ZADO-1210 file (C-alpha; in nm, 4 decimals, padded with zeros to 6 digits):
<atoms>
<atom x="-01.8600" y="-04.3730" z="-01.2068" code="MET" pos="1"/>
<atom x="-01.8162" y="-04.0432" z="-01.1446" code="ALA" pos="2"/>
<atom x="-01.4580" y="-04.1101" z="-00.9481" code="LYS" pos="3"/>
<atom x="-01.1997" y="-04.2801" z="-01.1564" code="LYS" pos="4"/>
<atom x="-01.1082" y="-04.6156" z="-01.0016" code="ILE" pos="5"/>
<atom x="-00.7905" y="-04.8595" z="-01.0739" code="ARG" pos="6"/>
<atom x="-00.8750" y="-05.1832" z="-01.2134" code="LEU" pos="7"/>
<atom x="-00.6207" y="-05.3742" z="-00.9803" code="THR" pos="8"/>
<atom x="-00.7114" y="-05.6180" z="-00.7410" code="ARG" pos="9"/>
<atom x="-00.5738" y="-05.4077" z="-00.4593" code="PRO" pos="10"/>
<atom x="-00.8444" y="-05.1938" z="-00.5728" code="GLU" pos="11"/>
<atom x="-01.0970" y="-05.4543" z="-00.5620" code="LEU" pos="12"/>
<atom x="-01.0074" y="-05.5617" z="-00.1848" code="LYS" pos="13"/>
<atom x="-00.9898" y="-05.2497" z="-00.0928" code="ARG" pos="14"/>
<atom x="-01.3495" y="-05.1293" z="-00.2178" code="GLN" pos="15"/>
<atom x="-01.4971" y="-05.4405" z="-00.0455" code="ARG" pos="16"/>
<atom x="-01.3322" y="-05.3362" z="00.2258" code="ASP" pos="17"/>
<atom x="-01.5298" y="-05.0481" z="00.2035" code="MET" pos="18"/>
<atom x="-01.8539" y="-05.1635" z="00.1761" code="LEU" pos="19"/>
<atom x="-01.8091" y="-05.3721" z="00.4235" code="GLY" pos="20"/>
<atom x="-01.8036" y="-05.0679" z="00.6396" code="ARG" pos="21"/>
<atom x="-02.0689" y="-04.9258" z="00.4815" code="TYR" pos="22"/>
<atom x="-02.2637" y="-05.1710" z="00.5901" code="GLU" pos="23"/>
<atom x="-02.1539" y="-05.2192" z="00.9338" code="ARG" pos="24"/>
<atom x="-02.2019" y="-04.8873" z="01.0372" code="TYR" pos="25"/>
<atom x="-02.5351" y="-04.7966" z="00.8407" code="LEU" pos="26"/>
<atom x="-02.7814" y="-05.0376" z="01.0999" code="PRO" pos="27"/>
<atom x="-02.5771" y="-04.8126" z="01.3652" code="MET" pos="28"/>
<atom x="-02.6631" y="-04.5044" z="01.2150" code="LEU" pos="29"/>
<atom x="-03.0582" y="-04.6447" z="01.1402" code="LYS" pos="30"/>
<atom x="-03.0891" y="-04.6974" z="01.5102" code="LEU" pos="31"/>
<atom x="-03.0081" y="-04.3763" z="01.5730" code="LYS" pos="32"/>
<atom x="-03.1749" y="-04.1880" z="01.3445" code="GLN" pos="33"/>
<atom x="-03.4947" y="-04.3761" z="01.4605" code="GLN" pos="34"/>
<atom x="-03.3837" y="-04.2837" z="01.8882" code="GLN" pos="35"/>
<atom x="-03.3786" y="-03.9086" z="01.7964" code="LEU" pos="36"/>
<atom x="-03.6690" y="-03.9419" z="01.5935" code="GLN" pos="37"/>
<atom x="-03.8487" y="-04.0163" z="01.8692" code="VAL" pos="38"/>
<atom x="-03.6854" y="-03.7802" z="02.1049" code="THR" pos="39"/>
<atom x="-03.7340" y="-03.5280" z="01.9121" code="VAL" pos="40"/>
<atom x="-04.0608" y="-03.5984" z="01.8631" code="ARG" pos="41"/>
<atom x="-04.0889" y="-03.6374" z="02.2329" code="GLU" pos="42"/>
<atom x="-03.9066" y="-03.2753" z="02.3173" code="VAL" pos="43"/>
<atom x="-04.1762" y="-03.1211" z="02.0719" code="ALA" pos="44"/>
<atom x="-04.4417" y="-03.2626" z="02.2645" code="HIS" pos="45"/>
<atom x="-04.2787" y="-03.1494" z="02.5869" code="ARG" pos="46"/>
<atom x="-04.2426" y="-02.7551" z="02.4097" code="ILE" pos="47"/>
<atom x="-04.6502" y="-02.7820" z="02.3385" code="ARG" pos="48"/>
<atom x="-04.7278" y="-02.9002" z="02.6913" code="THR" pos="49"/>
<atom x="-04.4946" y="-02.6188" z="02.7918" code="ALA" pos="50"/>
<atom x="-04.6277" y="-02.3476" z="02.6183" code="GLU" pos="51"/>
<atom x="-05.0013" y="-02.4042" z="02.7011" code="GLN" pos="52"/>
<atom x="-04.8613" y="-02.3525" z="03.0822" code="ALA" pos="53"/>
<atom x="-04.6982" y="-02.0486" z="02.9426" code="LEU" pos="54"/>
<atom x="-05.0159" y="-01.8999" z="02.7970" code="ALA" pos="55"/>
<atom x="-05.2097" y="-02.0194" z="03.0954" code="ALA" pos="56"/>
<atom x="-04.9115" y="-01.7936" z="03.3163" code="ALA" pos="57"/>
<atom x="-04.9238" y="-01.4624" z="03.0590" code="ARG" pos="58"/>
<atom x="-05.3129" y="-01.5014" z="03.0612" code="ALA" pos="59"/>
<atom x="-05.3210" y="-01.4846" z="03.4495" code="ARG" pos="60"/>
<atom x="-05.0820" y="-01.1915" z="03.4615" code="PHE" pos="61"/>
<atom x="-05.2733" y="-00.9985" z="03.2219" code="ALA" pos="62"/>
<atom x="-05.4811" y="-00.9145" z="03.4631" code="SER" pos="63"/>
<atom x="-05.3278" y="-00.7539" z="03.6842" code="TYR" pos="64"/>
<atom x="-05.1921" y="-00.4854" z="03.3999" code="GLN" pos="65"/>
<atom x="-05.4852" y="-00.2425" z="03.4297" code="ALA" pos="66"/>
<atom x="-05.3008" y="-00.1792" z="03.7964" code="VAL" pos="67"/>
<atom x="-04.9170" y="-00.2366" z="03.7525" code="MET" pos="68"/>
<atom x="-04.8900" y="00.1265" z="03.7047" code="ALA" pos="69"/>
<atom x="-04.9920" y="00.1523" z="04.0929" code="GLN" pos="70"/>
<atom x="-04.6779" y="-00.0270" z="04.1648" code="ARG" pos="71"/>
<atom x="-04.6630" y="00.1724" z="04.5192" code="ALA" pos="72"/>
<atom x="-04.3564" y="00.2044" z="04.4733" code="GLY" pos="73"/>
<atom x="-04.2318" y="-00.1576" z="04.4511" code="VAL" pos="74"/>
<atom x="-04.0653" y="-00.3040" z="04.0419" code="ASP" pos="75"/>
<atom x="-04.2259" y="-00.6329" z="04.0057" code="VAL" pos="76"/>
<atom x="-04.0906" y="-00.6655" z="03.6816" code="HIS" pos="77"/>
<atom x="-03.7361" y="-00.6210" z="03.8459" code="ARG" pos="78"/>
<atom x="-03.8312" y="-00.8964" z="04.1135" code="LEU" pos="79"/>
<atom x="-04.0022" y="-01.0784" z="03.8645" code="ALA" pos="80"/>
<atom x="-03.6502" y="-01.1513" z="03.6616" code="ALA" pos="81"/>
<atom x="-03.4794" y="-01.4535" z="03.6702" code="PRO" pos="82"/>
<atom x="-03.1428" y="-01.3781" z="03.8222" code="GLU" pos="83"/>
<atom x="-03.0605" y="-01.7398" z="03.7160" code="ALA" pos="84"/>
<atom x="-03.1879" y="-02.0541" z="03.5327" code="VAL" pos="85"/>
<atom x="-03.0046" y="-02.3424" z="03.6328" code="THR" pos="86"/>
<atom x="-02.9654" y="-02.6568" z="03.3812" code="THR" pos="87"/>
<atom x="-02.8241" y="-02.9747" z="03.3977" code="GLU" pos="88"/>
<atom x="-02.6896" y="-03.1646" z="03.0781" code="THR" pos="89"/>
<atom x="-02.8340" y="-03.4849" z="02.9979" code="HIS" pos="90"/>
<atom x="-02.6785" y="-03.7525" z="02.6983" code="ASN" pos="91"/>
<atom x="-03.0076" y="-03.8195" z="02.5077" code="VAL" pos="92"/>
<atom x="-02.9448" y="-04.0510" z="02.2218" code="ALA" pos="93"/>
<atom x="-02.5496" y="-04.0231" z="02.2602" code="GLY" pos="94"/>
<atom x="-02.5892" y="-03.6026" z="02.2580" code="ILE" pos="95"/>
<atom x="-02.6123" y="-03.3775" z="02.5003" code="ASN" pos="96"/>
<atom x="-02.8745" y="-03.1161" z="02.5579" code="VAL" pos="97"/>
<atom x="-02.9348" y="-02.8963" z="02.8381" code="PRO" pos="98"/>
<atom x="-03.2377" y="-02.9674" z="03.0974" code="VAL" pos="99"/>
<atom x="-03.4447" y="-02.7372" z="03.2846" code="PHE" pos="100"/>
<atom x="-03.3784" y="-02.7318" z="03.6398" code="LYS" pos="101"/>
<atom x="-03.5035" y="-02.4462" z="03.8585" code="SER" pos="102"/>
<atom x="-03.5173" y="-02.0521" z="03.7958" code="VAL" pos="103"/>
<atom x="-03.3773" y="-01.8082" z="04.1051" code="ALA" pos="104"/>
<atom x="-03.5326" y="-01.4961" z="04.1325" code="PHE" pos="105"/>
<atom x="-03.4514" y="-01.1905" z="04.3396" code="ALA" pos="106"/>
<atom x="-03.5033" y="-01.1613" z="04.7618" code="VAL" pos="107"/>
<atom x="-03.8331" y="-00.9653" z="04.8140" code="VAL" pos="108"/>
<atom x="-03.7319" y="-00.6013" z="04.9658" code="ASP" pos="109"/>
<atom x="-04.0400" y="-00.4460" z="05.0021" code="TYR" pos="110"/>
<atom x="-04.2828" y="-00.4454" z="05.3308" code="SER" pos="111"/>
<atom x="-04.5699" y="-00.6890" z="05.2748" code="LEU" pos="112"/>
<atom x="-04.7896" y="-00.4847" z="05.4709" code="PHE" pos="113"/>
<atom x="-04.7111" y="-00.1218" z="05.3583" code="ALA" pos="114"/>
<atom x="-04.8026" y="-00.2522" z="04.9804" code="THR" pos="115"/>
<atom x="-05.1173" y="-00.3572" z="04.8141" code="PRO" pos="116"/>
<atom x="-05.2398" y="-00.6994" z="04.8226" code="PRO" pos="117"/>
<atom x="-05.2383" y="-00.7319" z="04.4721" code="TRP" pos="118"/>
<atom x="-04.8503" y="-00.6942" z="04.4577" code="VAL" pos="119"/>
<atom x="-04.8125" y="-01.0374" z="04.6060" code="ASP" pos="120"/>
<atom x="-04.9971" y="-01.2099" z="04.3626" code="ARG" pos="121"/>
<atom x="-04.8975" y="-00.9866" z="04.0605" code="ALA" pos="122"/>
<atom x="-04.5052" y="-01.0786" z="04.1248" code="LEU" pos="123"/>
<atom x="-04.5848" y="-01.4489" z="04.1974" code="ALA" pos="124"/>
<atom x="-04.7536" y="-01.4779" z="03.8411" code="ASP" pos="125"/>
<atom x="-04.5189" y="-01.2876" z="03.6612" code="LEU" pos="126"/>
<atom x="-04.2344" y="-01.5651" z="03.8443" code="ARG" pos="127"/>
<atom x="-04.4658" y="-01.7914" z="03.6751" code="ASP" pos="128"/>
<atom x="-04.4507" y="-01.7045" z="03.3637" code="LEU" pos="129"/>
<atom x="-04.1128" y="-01.6347" z="03.3593" code="ASN" pos="130"/>
<atom x="-04.0216" y="-01.9872" z="03.5084" code="ARG" pos="131"/>
<atom x="-04.2348" y="-02.0927" z="03.2338" code="ALA" pos="132"/>
<atom x="-04.0791" y="-01.9068" z="02.9808" code="ARG" pos="133"/>
<atom x="-03.7642" y="-02.0556" z="03.0562" code="ALA" pos="134"/>
<atom x="-03.8656" y="-02.3715" z="03.0438" code="GLU" pos="135"/>
<atom x="-03.9918" y="-02.3269" z="02.6637" code="VAL" pos="136"/>
<atom x="-03.6892" y="-02.1853" z="02.6244" code="ASP" pos="137"/>
<atom x="-03.4612" y="-02.4577" z="02.7442" code="VAL" pos="138"/>
<atom x="-03.7050" y="-02.7388" z="02.5713" code="LEU" pos="139"/>
<atom x="-03.6000" y="-02.5451" z="02.2713" code="GLN" pos="140"/>
<atom x="-03.2603" y="-02.5443" z="02.2653" code="GLN" pos="141"/>
<atom x="-03.2998" y="-02.9037" z="02.3344" code="GLN" pos="142"/>
<atom x="-03.5239" y="-02.9586" z="02.0255" code="HIS" pos="143"/>
<atom x="-03.2304" y="-02.7386" z="01.7983" code="ASP" pos="144"/>
<atom x="-02.9691" y="-02.9619" z="01.9233" code="ILE" pos="145"/>
<atom x="-03.1765" y="-03.2847" z="01.8583" code="LEU" pos="146"/>
<atom x="-03.3263" y="-03.1496" z="01.5343" code="GLN" pos="147"/>
<atom x="-02.9339" y="-03.0728" z="01.3679" code="ARG" pos="148"/>
<atom x="-02.7801" y="-03.3401" z="01.5090" code="GLU" pos="149"/>
<atom x="-03.0825" y="-03.6191" z="01.3777" code="LEU" pos="150"/>
<atom x="-03.0693" y="-03.3622" z="01.0228" code="THR" pos="151"/>
<atom x="-02.7283" y="-03.4846" z="00.9922" code="LYS" pos="152"/>
<atom x="-02.7820" y="-03.8200" z="01.0735" code="ILE" pos="153"/>
<atom x="-03.0249" y="-03.8707" z="00.7659" code="ILE" pos="154"/>
<atom x="-02.7656" y="-03.6958" z="00.5301" code="GLN" pos="155"/>
<atom x="-02.5111" y="-04.0070" z="00.6672" code="ARG" pos="156"/>
<atom x="-02.7761" y="-04.2378" z="00.5852" code="VAL" pos="157"/>
<atom x="-02.8750" y="-04.1099" z="00.2860" code="ASN" pos="158"/>
<atom x="-02.4940" y="-04.0436" z="00.1438" code="LEU" pos="159"/>
<atom x="-02.4072" y="-04.4336" z="00.2624" code="PHE" pos="160"/>
<atom x="-02.7446" y="-04.5829" z="00.1338" code="GLU" pos="161"/>
<atom x="-02.7480" y="-04.3508" z="-00.2176" code="LYS" pos="162"/>
<atom x="-02.3877" y="-04.2576" z="-00.2735" code="ILE" pos="163"/>
<atom x="-02.1541" y="-04.4502" z="-00.1178" code="LYS" pos="164"/>
<atom x="-02.2640" y="-04.8852" z="-00.1016" code="ILE" pos="165"/>
<atom x="-02.3801" y="-04.7911" z="-00.4904" code="PRO" pos="166"/>
<atom x="-02.0898" y="-04.6920" z="-00.5673" code="GLU" pos="167"/>
<atom x="-01.8460" y="-04.9455" z="-00.3603" code="ALA" pos="168"/>
<atom x="-02.0918" y="-05.2373" z="-00.5535" code="LEU" pos="169"/>
<atom x="-02.0415" y="-05.0734" z="-00.8816" code="GLU" pos="170"/>
<atom x="-01.6949" y="-05.0315" z="-00.8591" code="ALA" pos="171"/>
<atom x="-01.6611" y="-05.4293" z="-00.7325" code="ILE" pos="172"/>
<atom x="-01.8623" y="-05.4833" z="-01.0112" code="ARG" pos="173"/>
<atom x="-01.6438" y="-05.3105" z="-01.2807" code="VAL" pos="174"/>
<atom x="-01.3521" y="-05.4361" z="-01.1476" code="ILE" pos="175"/>
<atom x="-01.4483" y="-05.7459" z="-01.1309" code="ARG" pos="176"/>
<atom x="-01.5382" y="-05.8036" z="-01.5157" code="ILE" pos="177"/>
<atom x="-01.2438" y="-05.6453" z="-01.6033" code="HIS" pos="178"/>
<atom x="-01.0233" y="-05.9099" z="-01.4509" code="LEU" pos="179"/>
<atom x="-01.2111" y="-06.1621" z="-01.5551" code="GLY" pos="180"/>
<atom x="-01.1599" y="-06.0484" z="-01.9144" code="ASP" pos="181"/>
<atom x="-00.8227" y="-06.0149" z="-01.7996" code="GLU" pos="182"/>
<atom x="-00.8111" y="-06.3692" z="-01.6773" code="MET" pos="183"/>
<atom x="-00.9600" y="-06.4930" z="-02.0164" code="THR" pos="184"/>
<atom x="-00.7422" y="-06.3050" z="-02.2407" code="ALA" pos="185"/>
<atom x="-00.4954" y="-06.4719" z="-02.0615" code="ALA" pos="186"/>
<atom x="-00.6081" y="-06.8221" z="-02.0565" code="VAL" pos="187"/>
<atom x="-00.7321" y="-06.7459" z="-02.4885" code="GLY" pos="188"/>
<atom x="-00.3095" y="-06.6181" z="-02.5029" code="ARG" pos="189"/>
<atom x="-00.1684" y="-06.9614" z="-02.2852" code="ALA" pos="190"/>
<atom x="-00.3811" y="-07.1606" z="-02.5030" code="LYS" pos="191"/>
<atom x="-00.2156" y="-07.0309" z="-02.8770" code="ILE" pos="192"/>
<atom x="00.1024" y="-07.0502" z="-02.7328" code="ALA" pos="193"/>
<atom x="00.1077" y="-07.3414" z="-02.6015" code="LYS" pos="194"/>
<atom x="-00.0667" y="-07.4731" z="-02.9245" code="ALA" pos="195"/>
<atom x="00.2244" y="-07.2861" z="-03.1005" code="LYS" pos="196"/>
<atom x="00.4979" y="-07.4728" z="-02.9088" code="LEU" pos="197"/>
<atom x="00.3627" y="-07.7674" z="-02.9809" code="SER" pos="198"/>
<atom x="00.3239" y="-07.7396" z="-03.3814" code="SER" pos="199"/>
<atom x="00.6650" y="-07.6163" z="-03.3405" code="SER" pos="200"/>
<atom x="00.7413" y="-07.9842" z="-03.1446" code="ALA" pos="201"/>
<atom x="00.5327" y="-08.1582" z="-03.3874" code="ASN" pos="202"/>
<atom x="00.7511" y="-07.9808" z="-03.7417" code="GLY" pos="203"/>
<atom x="01.0968" y="-08.0858" z="-03.6354" code="LYS" pos="204"/>
<atom x="01.0124" y="-08.4192" z="-03.5520" code="ALA" pos="205"/>
<atom x="01.0084" y="-08.5546" z="-03.8770" code="PRO" pos="206"/>
<atom x="01.3042" y="-08.3495" z="-03.9607" code="LEU" pos="207"/>
<atom x="01.5263" y="-08.5059" z="-03.7328" code="ARG" pos="208"/>
<atom x="01.4060" y="-08.8854" z="-03.8439" code="GLU" pos="209"/>
<atom x="01.4721" y="-08.7548" z="-04.1684" code="ALA" pos="210"/>
<atom x="01.8279" y="-08.6685" z="-04.1422" code="GLU" pos="211"/>
<atom x="01.8800" y="-08.9975" z="-03.9104" code="GLY" pos="212"/>
<atom x="01.7805" y="-09.2267" z="-04.2136" code="ASP" pos="213"/>
<atom x="02.0453" y="-09.0257" z="-04.4271" code="ARG" pos="214"/>
<atom x="02.3384" y="-09.0972" z="-04.1839" code="ALA" pos="215"/>
<atom x="02.2533" y="-09.4494" z="-04.1731" code="ARG" pos="216"/>
<atom x="02.2329" y="-09.4817" z="-04.5651" code="SER" pos="217"/>
<atom x="02.5530" y="-09.3434" z="-04.5584" code="ALA" pos="218"/>
</atoms>
């Protein structure tokens, strides 16, 4: 093991407690990983759908490119630019992410009767394009936040499964072997000490009996 451990009973308890915590947390981490994986896939699907809507809006607006030079004094791009993108924060699998709500545009400030009819349609289509782009951007933010969190969770799962739990199990094994060896050695020493005491006691008893016989004969 890379990290040196103390081969003591308190350390054995500490390692067992750590192993218990890892084994309790790991299922929760795996559940969160599964939830995030499902959510990331769902958001990725929504991004693809939003990108299709964006491509369709871009194709509709492309038909106006030839006449955009004839704006009749109307700045279509300025009027179609979002003034504000409204989002809400939702909790997804324990993570706060932005959720697209709406886009606010500038108030139309040109005469509807003094401008060519295509301007109204071009403005509406360009706003649809910018709205779709804003939605894609927010969805991409969602995906990035969730993906970062998923990466962290996967790293923690791998840390627990491949490093922390095996390290704790190995530490427990090593400490138990050491304590078992110590106990065996202690039992052996106790037997040897007991045998020596018994042998010493047996040697002194005949000596005391011989001294008693000599005293009686005197």
